[in-house]
VEXFI-416179 format. One line per 4 residues: their letters; for each residue x, y, z of C-alpha. Coordinates in nm, 3 decimals, decimal comma. Layout:
! residues N
a) X/Y/Z  ...
END
This chain:
! residues 221
xxxx) 1,267/-1,078/-1,640  1,566/-0,845/-1,639  1,873/-1,019/-1,489  2,007/-0,796/-1,211
xxxx) 2,256/-1,053/-1,079  2,559/-0,863/-1,209  2,449/-0,550/-1,019  2,403/-0,710/-0,677
xxxx) 2,621/-0,522/-0,429  2,651/-0,221/-0,661  2,557/0,136/-0,567  2,264/0,228/-0,792
xxxx) 2,048/0,534/-0,865  1,682/0,488/-0,958  1,437/0,735/-1,105  1,103/0,641/-0,947
xxxx) 0,762/0,747/-1,085  0,622/1,053/-0,907  0,934/1,117/-0,700  1,139/1,432/-0,781
xxxx) 1,471/1,297/-0,650  1,633/0,965/-0,739  1,647/0,677/-0,493  2,008/0,577/-0,421
xxxx) 2,145/0,267/-0,254  2,302/-0,074/-0,288  2,105/-0,332/-0,486  2,086/-0,631/-0,251
xxxx) 1,813/-0,849/-0,400  1,548/-0,867/-0,671  1,248/-1,069/-0,779  1,033/-1,091/-1,089
xxxx) 0,858/-0,762/-1,009  1,048/-0,602/-0,719  1,392/-0,465/-0,627  1,547/-0,443/-0,281
xxxx) 1,775/-0,146/-0,211  1,978/-0,073/0,102  2,085/0,283/0,193  2,087/0,254/0,570
xxxx) 1,736/0,111/0,555  1,575/-0,138/0,319  1,355/-0,010/0,037  1,130/-0,244/-0,163
xxxx) 1,057/-0,094/-0,505  0,807/-0,249/-0,751  0,991/-0,262/-1,085  0,692/-0,116/-1,271
xxxx) 0,772/0,226/-1,117  1,143/0,222/-1,203  1,169/0,475/-1,485  1,547/0,443/-1,519
xxxx) 1,845/0,298/-1,338  2,218/0,368/-1,349  2,532/0,288/-1,153  2,604/0,568/-0,906
xxxx) 2,925/0,767/-0,959  2,944/0,856/-0,591  2,935/0,543/-0,379  2,822/0,586/-0,021
xxxx) 3,138/0,516/0,178  2,942/0,513/0,505  2,778/0,180/0,416  3,043/-0,079/0,493
xxxx) 2,819/-0,378/0,565  2,465/-0,467/0,461  2,260/-0,635/0,735  2,022/-0,919/0,666
xxxx) 1,705/-0,801/0,495  1,390/-0,837/0,710  1,182/-1,058/0,480  1,414/-1,257/0,255
xxxx) 1,488/-1,531/0,505  1,113/-1,604/0,509  1,069/-1,609/0,131  1,227/-1,856/-0,112
xxxx) 1,178/-1,633/-0,415  1,070/-1,276/-0,348  0,789/-1,098/-0,528  0,586/-0,783/-0,469
xxxx) 0,285/-0,971/-0,328  0,500/-1,196/-0,106  0,676/-0,888/0,038  0,338/-0,730/0,116
xxxx) 0,220/-1,050/0,283  0,532/-1,063/0,500  0,495/-0,692/0,586  0,147/-0,739/0,736
xxxx) 0,143/-0,625/1,096  0,488/-0,463/1,075  0,526/-0,085/1,105  0,621/0,039/0,758
xxxx) 0,664/0,357/0,558  0,496/0,379/0,218  0,544/0,624/-0,065  0,239/0,641/-0,291
xxxx) 0,168/0,996/-0,405  0,272/1,358/-0,361  0,583/1,452/-0,167  0,501/1,284/0,162
xxxx) 0,531/0,927/0,288  0,265/0,760/0,501  0,334/0,545/0,807  0,137/0,260/0,957
xxxx) 0,045/-0,106/0,917  -0,077/-0,322/0,630  -0,375/-0,515/0,765  -0,539/-0,682/0,462
xxxx) -0,433/-0,760/0,105  -0,695/-0,817/-0,162  -0,671/-0,881/-0,539  -0,552/-0,537/-0,648
xxxx) -0,550/-0,324/-0,332  -0,457/-0,338/0,033  -0,575/-0,179/0,357  -0,332/0,046/0,543
xxxx) -0,396/0,144/0,907  -0,236/0,480/0,991  -0,263/0,734/1,276  -0,311/1,022/1,032
xxxx) -0,567/0,884/0,785  -0,690/0,584/0,987  -0,809/0,335/0,723  -0,657/0,389/0,379
xxxx) -0,742/0,184/0,071  -0,424/0,171/-0,140  -0,421/0,051/-0,501  -0,149/-0,210/-0,552
xxxx) -0,037/-0,057/-0,882  0,049/0,278/-0,723  0,280/0,183/-0,437  0,621/0,327/-0,530
xxxx) 0,820/0,178/-0,243  0,790/0,025/0,103  1,034/0,063/0,396  0,998/-0,168/0,698
xxxx) 1,093/-0,024/1,036  1,267/-0,195/1,324  1,028/-0,417/1,520  1,069/-0,197/1,828
xxxx) 0,961/0,122/1,649  0,600/0,244/1,657  0,437/0,525/1,454  0,526/0,862/1,605
xxxx) 0,629/0,676/1,925  0,260/0,627/2,003  0,165/0,371/2,266  -0,054/0,069/2,193
xxxx) -0,332/0,242/2,387  -0,326/0,565/2,183  -0,288/0,387/1,847  -0,395/0,023/1,872
xxxx) -0,306/-0,201/1,582  -0,627/-0,357/1,457  -0,768/-0,461/1,120  -1,013/-0,222/0,959
xxxx) -1,367/-0,270/1,086  -1,515/-0,296/0,739  -1,633/-0,559/0,493  -1,380/-0,587/0,211
xxxx) -1,457/-0,660/-0,153  -1,216/-0,861/-0,366  -1,125/-0,577/-0,604  -1,055/-0,205/-0,581
xxxx) -1,348/-0,128/-0,813  -1,591/-0,333/-0,603  -1,466/-0,167/-0,285  -1,528/0,181/-0,429
xxxx) -1,875/0,069/-0,533  -1,944/-0,003/-0,165  -1,885/0,363/-0,071  -2,119/0,519/-0,326
xxxx) -2,311/0,803/-0,165  -2,041/0,867/0,093  -1,788/1,147/0,143  -1,439/1,032/0,047
xxxx) -1,087/1,166/0,001  -0,871/1,046/-0,288  -0,491/1,052/-0,308  -0,452/1,193/0,044
xxxx) -0,659/1,502/-0,048  -0,376/1,697/-0,210  -0,614/1,837/-0,471  -0,958/1,989/-0,405
xxxx) -1,089/1,792/-0,704  -1,006/1,470/-0,518  -1,231/1,544/-0,220  -1,607/1,503/-0,230
xxxx) -1,918/1,288/-0,240  -1,884/0,970/-0,446  -2,205/0,991/-0,646  -2,150/0,703/-0,885
xxxx) -1,899/0,431/-0,973  -1,954/0,289/-1,323  -1,744/0,151/-1,611  -1,413/0,221/-1,434
xxxx) -1,511/0,585/-1,380  -1,623/0,763/-1,066  -1,832/1,078/-1,043  -1,721/1,291/-0,750
xxxx) -1,921/1,593/-0,631  -1,667/1,850/-0,506  -1,709/2,135/-0,255  -1,856/2,374/-0,514
xxxx) -2,120/2,120/-0,622  -1,959/2,041/-0,955  -1,904/1,688/-1,086  -1,552/1,563/-1,149
xxxx) -1,501/1,237/-1,339  -1,192/1,030/-1,258  -1,077/0,704/-1,414  -1,019/0,422/-1,168
xxxx) -0,663/0,363/-1,291  -0,561/0,710/-1,168  -0,690/0,670/-0,814  -0,407/0,583/-0,576
xxxx) -0,562/0,594/-0,229  -0,911/0,630/-0,080  -1,022/0,705/0,271  -1,328/0,830/0,456
x) -1,243/1,109/0,704
END
């Protein structure tokens, strides 16, 4: 594991996979597979998506004191999975794909994916390997200021398989949207899931084949 001890308290810039602009902030903690950055809010970044890192030339003078991180006092030694476990039921922002974050609640964590409950997409299946960062909100904040009645927090009403591949197998023959639907070739009928490949029938009736490793999110509209 890379030793980040000497950089704790230092203003850092990170190039993160899939994000056009660098993430900037103070490095406040790290684990074997995750970094914790503070820039007015706490960002939890899986190290696997850190393409590069450098000390920032322009320190943010507005940050004079770093508050206590929301999860660390509950975790002896932080890790990506432990952070996810502690984030269950807390309103969070996730960045997974495209140029837009998603907001909601982690409700279940399986072997290599988790379930995310959101007002926009309802139940999202998110592959663990594709989460770029997680930002927890204040406990008093709710998504879009919605009331409990208009957006109740509840686990997904679905039977969950242990792995992402097995979960996709369960939705064969159903209409699905991949990666938040930002590409027409990621929307269609899941005809078959076999040997880590899916066959998706798109709007024009053509088959598109996609490897499982390149699927970030799945939901049924």
